[in-house]
C-alpha positions in Angstrom: -125.2 59.5 26.6 -123.3 60.4 23.4 -123.5 63.8 21.8 -122.1 64.3 18.3 -122.1 67.0 15.6 -122.8 65.0 12.5 -123.5 65.7 8.8 -125.5 62.8 7.5 -127.2 62.0 4.2 -130.3 60.0 3.6 -130.2 57.1 1.1 -133.6 55.6 1.3 -137.0 56.1 2.7 -139.6 53.4 3.2 -142.9 52.8 4.9 -143.3 49.8 7.1 -145.7 48.4 9.6 -146.2 45.7 12.2 -149.4 44.0 13.3 -149.9 42.6 16.8 -152.7 40.5 18.3 -155.4 42.3 20.3 -154.4 43.0 23.8 -150.7 43.1 22.9 -150.2 39.4 23.6 -147.6 39.1 20.9 -144.2 40.7 21.0 -142.8 41.7 17.6 -139.0 41.8 17.1 -138.0 44.1 14.2 -134.8 44.3 12.2 -134.2 47.8 10.9 -131.9 46.8 8.1 -134.0 44.0 6.6 -137.5 44.8 7.9 -137.7 41.2 9.1 -139.9 40.4 12.1 -140.0 37.6 14.6 -143.0 37.2 16.9 -143.4 35.6 20.4 -146.3 35.4 22.7 -145.8 37.5 25.9 -148.6 36.1 28.0 -147.1 32.7 28.6 -144.3 33.6 31.0 -144.1 35.2 34.5 -140.4 35.7 35.3 -137.2 35.8 33.1 -133.6 35.1 34.0 -130.7 36.7 32.3 -128.5 34.3 30.3 -125.7 36.7 29.4 -122.3 36.3 30.9 -120.7 38.7 33.3 -118.0 41.0 31.9 -116.3 42.4 35.0 -115.7 45.0 36.2 -118.3 47.0 34.3 -120.9 44.5 33.0 -121.9 42.2 35.8 -125.5 43.3 36.3 -126.4 41.8 32.9 -125.5 38.4 34.2 -127.7 38.6 37.3 -130.9 40.3 36.0 -134.3 38.8 36.8 -137.4 40.3 35.2 -141.1 40.0 36.1 -143.8 40.1 33.4 -145.3 43.3 34.9 -146.8 44.3 31.5 -149.1 41.3 32.0 -150.1 42.2 35.6 -147.6 39.8 37.3 -146.7 41.4 40.6 -143.6 40.9 42.7 -143.3 41.4 46.4 -140.1 41.1 48.6 -141.1 39.5 51.9 -137.7 40.2 53.6 -138.1 36.7 55.0 -134.9 34.6 54.9 -134.9 31.5 52.7 -134.1 29.5 55.8 -137.7 30.2 57.0 -139.2 28.6 53.8 -141.4 26.2 55.7 -142.8 28.8 58.1 -143.3 31.6 55.5 -146.0 34.0 56.7 -147.8 36.0 54.0 -150.0 38.0 56.4 -150.3 41.6 55.0 -148.5 40.7 51.8 -150.4 43.4 49.8 -148.5 46.0 51.8 -145.0 44.6 51.1 -142.6 46.4 48.8 -143.8 46.1 45.2 -141.1 46.5 42.5 -141.1 46.8 38.7 -138.6 46.3 35.9 -136.5 49.3 34.8 -137.5 50.8 31.5 -134.0 52.3 31.2 -131.9 49.2 30.9 -132.3 45.4 30.3 -129.9 44.9 33.2 -132.2 45.9 36.1 -135.3 43.8 36.6 -137.9 44.0 39.4 -135.8 41.5 41.5 -132.8 43.9 41.2 -134.4 47.1 42.4 -133.6 46.7 46.1 -129.8 46.3 45.5 -127.3 48.5 47.4 -125.9 51.0 44.9 -122.8 51.3 47.1 -122.1 47.6 47.1 -121.0 46.2 43.6 -121.5 42.6 44.9 -125.2 43.2 45.7 -127.7 42.3 42.9 -130.9 42.9 44.9 -132.0 39.3 45.2 -128.5 38.0 46.2 -124.9 38.7 46.9 -121.7 37.7 45.1 -119.5 35.3 47.1 -115.9 35.8 46.2 -115.0 32.4 47.7 -117.5 30.2 45.9 -117.8 32.6 42.8 -121.6 32.2 43.1 -124.3 34.8 43.5 -126.3 33.5 46.5 -130.0 34.4 47.2 -131.2 35.6 50.5 -135.0 36.3 50.8 -138.3 34.6 49.8 -140.2 36.3 47.1 -144.0 36.4 46.5 -145.5 36.3 43.0 -149.1 37.4 42.5 -150.3 36.1 39.1 -153.5 36.8 37.2 -154.4 35.6 33.7 -156.9 38.5 33.3 -155.8 41.9 32.0 -157.9 43.4 34.8 -155.4 44.2 37.7 -158.2 43.7 40.3 -158.9 40.1 39.1 -158.3 37.2 41.5 -154.6 36.3 41.8 -152.7 33.0 42.2 -149.9 33.4 44.8 -146.6 31.5 44.6 -143.5 31.7 46.7 -140.1 31.7 45.2 -136.5 31.2 46.5 -133.7 32.1 44.2 -130.8 30.0 45.6 -127.9 31.0 43.4 -126.2 31.6 40.1 -123.6 28.9 40.1 -120.3 30.3 38.8 -122.1 32.4 36.2 -123.2 29.2 34.5 -126.6 28.0 36.0 -129.6 29.5 37.8 -131.0 27.4 40.7 -134.4 28.3 42.2 -137.5 26.8 43.9 -141.1 27.4 43.3 -144.1 26.3 45.3 -147.6 27.1 46.6 -147.6 29.2 49.8 -148.2 26.1 52.0 -145.2 24.4 50.5 -147.1 22.0 48.3 -146.3 21.4 44.6 -142.7 22.4 45.3 -140.2 22.2 42.4 -136.5 23.1 42.3 -135.5 24.2 38.8 -132.3 25.0 37.0 -131.5 27.0 33.9 -128.2 26.5 32.2 -127.1 29.8 30.5 -125.2 27.9 27.8 -128.5 26.5 26.5 -129.6 30.0 25.5 -126.6 31.3 23.6 -127.0 34.7 22.0 -130.2 35.5 23.9 -131.0 38.0 26.6 -133.2 35.9 28.9 -134.7 32.5 29.5 -138.4 32.7 30.4 -140.3 30.7 33.1 -144.0 29.9 33.3 -144.5 29.7 37.0 -147.8 27.9 36.8 -146.6 25.1 34.5 -143.1 25.2 35.9 -141.6 25.2 32.4 -138.7 27.1 30.8 -139.5 28.8 27.5 -137.0 29.7 24.8 -139.0 32.5 23.1 -136.5 35.2 22.0 -134.9 35.4 18.6 -131.1 35.8 18.8 -130.1 39.2 20.1 -128.1 40.0 16.9 -131.2 39.6 14.6 -133.4 42.4 16.0 -133.1 46.1 16.8 -136.5 47.0 18.2 -139.2 45.1 20.0 -142.9 46.1 20.0 -144.1 44.9 23.4 -146.2 45.5 26.5 -144.5 46.8 29.6 -145.2 49.0 32.6 -144.1 52.6 32.7 -144.9 55.8 34.6 -147.9 57.4 32.9 -149.7 60.6 34.0 -153.5 60.4 33.6 -156.3 62.3 35.2 -153.9 64.3 37.2 -152.0 61.5 38.8 -148.8 59.6 37.8 -149.0 55.8 38.1 -147.3 52.6 36.8 -149.4 51.6 33.9 -149.2 48.9 31.3 -148.4 50.4 27.9 -147.7 49.2 24.3 -144.4 50.6 23.3 -141.1 50.1 21.6 -137.9 49.0 23.4 -134.5 48.9 21.8 -131.8 46.3 21.6 -129.1 46.8 24.2 -126.5 47.4 21.5 -128.6 50.2 19.9 -128.8 53.9 21.0 -131.5 56.4 20.1 -131.7 60.2 19.7 -135.1 61.6 20.2 -136.4 64.7 18.3 -139.4 66.7 19.5 -140.1 69.6 17.2 -143.0 70.8 15.0 -141.2 69.5 11.8 -139.8 66.3 13.2 -141.2 64.2 10.4 -139.5 66.2 7.6 -136.5 67.3 9.5 -133.1 66.1 8.3 -130.9 65.3 11.4 -127.8 67.3 10.7 -127.4 69.1 14.1 -126.5 67.9 17.5 -127.5 64.3 18.0 -127.7 63.1 21.6 -127.9 59.3 21.6 -129.1 57.5 24.7 -128.9 53.8 25.7 -132.2 54.0 27.6 -134.2 51.0 26.2 -137.5 53.0 26.2 -136.1 56.0 24.5 -138.7 55.5 21.8 -141.2 54.1 24.3 -144.9 54.5 24.1 -145.8 58.3 24.1 -145.5 58.8 20.3 -149.2 58.0 20.5 -152.0 59.5 22.7 -153.7 57.0 25.0 -157.3 56.6 24.0 -159.8 54.2 25.6 -162.0 54.1 22.5 -161.2 51.2 20.1 -160.0 52.2 16.6 -157.4 54.8 15.5 -155.4 56.5 18.2 -153.9 60.0 17.6 -150.2 59.8 16.7 -147.9 62.8 17.6 -146.4 64.4 14.5 -143.8 66.3 16.6 -141.7 63.2 17.4 -139.1 61.4 15.4 -136.1 59.1 16.4 -132.7 58.4 15.0 -131.4 54.9 15.9 -127.7 54.2 15.8 -127.0 50.6 14.8 -123.4 49.5 14.6 -120.7 52.0 13.6 -122.1 53.6 10.5 -125.8 52.8 10.3 -128.4 55.3 11.3 -132.2 55.0 10.9 -134.7 57.8 11.4 -138.2 56.6 12.1 -141.5 58.3 12.9 -144.9 56.8 13.5 -147.8 57.7 11.2 -150.6 55.4 12.4 -151.7 53.4 15.4 -154.9 51.3 15.4 -156.2 49.1 18.2 -159.4 47.2 18.6 -160.6 43.7 19.6 -159.2 42.1 16.4 -155.7 43.6 16.1 -153.2 46.3 16.8 -151.6 48.0 13.8 -148.5 50.3 13.9 -147.3 52.1 10.8 -144.1 54.1 10.6 -141.7 55.7 8.1 -138.1 54.7 8.1 -135.1 56.4 6.5 -131.5 55.0 6.3 -128.6 57.4 6.8 -124.8 57.1 6.6 -122.4 59.3 8.6 -120.3 61.8 6.7 -117.7 64.1 8.3 -117.3 67.8 7.8 -119.7 70.4 6.5 -118.9 72.9 3.7 -116.1 70.7 2.4 -118.5 67.8 1.9 -121.0 70.0 0.1 -118.3 71.0 -2.3 -117.2 67.4 -2.8 -120.7 66.2 -3.4 -121.2 68.9 -6.1 -118.2 67.6 -7.9 -119.2 63.9 -8.0 -121.2 62.5 -10.9 -122.6 59.0 -10.9 -123.9 57.6 -14.2 -126.0 55.8 -15.4 -128.3 56.0 -12.4 -130.4 53.8 -12.2 -127.7 51.3 -13.5 -127.8 47.7 -14.7 -124.5 46.3 -15.9 -122.0 49.0 -14.7 -121.8 52.4 -13.1 -119.2 55.1 -13.5 -118.1 57.6 -10.7 -116.5 60.8 -11.9 -115.1 63.7 -10.1 -113.7 67.1 -11.2 -111.7 69.3 -8.8 -110.1 72.7 -9.3 -107.7 72.0 -6.4 -105.2 69.2 -5.9 -106.5 66.1 -4.1 -103.8 63.4 -3.6 -105.8 60.2 -3.4 -109.5 59.3 -3.7 -111.1 56.1 -2.3 -114.5 55.0 -3.6 -116.6 52.3 -1.9 -119.7 50.6 -3.3 -121.9 49.8 -0.3 -125.2 48.1 0.4 -128.1 49.4 2.5 -126.5 47.9 5.7 -123.3 49.8 5.2 -121.4 46.7 4.1 -118.7 47.4 1.6 -119.1 45.4 -1.6 -116.1 46.8 -3.4 -113.5 49.5 -2.8 -111.2 51.2 -5.2 -108.3 53.6 -4.6 -107.3 56.1 -7.4 -104.7 58.7 -7.9 -106.0 62.0 -9.3 -104.7 63.1 -12.7 -105.1 66.7 -13.8 -107.9 67.4 -11.4 -110.2 64.6 -12.3 -110.6 60.9 -12.1 -113.2 58.3 -13.0 -113.9 54.8 -11.5 -116.1 52.1 -13.0 -117.9 49.3 -11.0 -119.4 46.1 -12.4 -123.0 45.9 -11.1 -124.2 42.9 -13.1 -124.1 40.6 -10.1 -126.0 42.9 -7.8 -129.6 42.4 -6.8 -132.1 45.2 -7.7 -132.3 47.8 -4.9 -130.8 50.8 -3.4 -127.0 51.1 -2.8 -124.7 54.0 -2.3 -121.2 55.1 -3.3 -119.0 56.7 -0.7 -116.2 58.9 -1.9 -113.3 59.8 0.6 -110.8 62.5 -0.5 -108.2 64.0 1.8 -110.2 63.5 5.0 -113.5 64.6 3.5 -116.3 62.2 2.6 -119.3 62.4 0.3 -121.9 59.9 -0.8 -124.2 59.3 -3.7 -127.3 57.2 -3.9 -127.3 54.4 -6.5 -130.3 52.5 -7.8 -129.7 49.1 -9.4 -132.5 47.8 -11.8 
């Protein structure tokens, strides 16, 4: 959790939307900067193995995470039966075994990791790290209950699974079979084959590995189906929801107030890394097909990189047998430091012409002495296109930027003077 007192200024506001297939069978990966989307079916996999490398001592869980597709009614049970008893595996009373789910707080804790010992840093739930072999070695047999129907009470196909090891943080080795041992297959997943991804996905029924994710550095949010605690009809249960999960590199501040949609975030921002910080409850669950109510008291600020902030709020959600449609408003912000000093600096900065075509001039006038002024021309992603440093002469200065080569769109000029910063929106025609 990160709390900051920030003064931020908006540079653009746009409306965007994503469309999903009915029943949320399609994940939509969304890039906040470009608005680009990638899609991937989410009903063709059952378990997923992390392909990120360990970064000891703090980031080792990310290398040993195993998810279950619980949003599509795949259920996981820990039998507590050693892998050595594979041939005599007894499933009597399996419905009463421990049933675990993926975390909706982090990508680093899947359903297979929930039973780990929190006091043992070498325990990953499904297996233990061996300091001699450098492998993470599995211990128990797992039971997977799979249904292709969205109805949780539909008949299930049962499979047993033994996760043998992660070999030296390079390769997963596991065995799948029917309960009686028939149709047994030992599979491997090489992490190097999935560079810049979070997970490799496995279809247990077809025994295939699926490369379905876009590269992790190309998306910020994923619109998907997952299980979360939901309170309905007086009871709290794990329930499949359509919601928004964030990239592990992003953090989100949540606003809940009557004027959340129009509020400019210039007070205490508390950013959290919880992947379901946006989540599902910006809408009200409704069983009737059509438009669902959207809460107008919620908005979110997403921190991307070091100087990119996006405020989003949802304005429409529609679901029926033909599609799911989500509409939202997005604003881009840039961080500025200070408060009254910035306001004074902003008042003394003129940008003309604006909109511009061939060139733009930045001019400042001060009554006090400012030693040096730096001006950056930046694009919507916060990338610096050109930077100029000027000495102030007689309380004023002007800078000129050539804009002929720039594409039409929204840019901004950041002015830094003696530890204070201001920014001005610039439109290029």
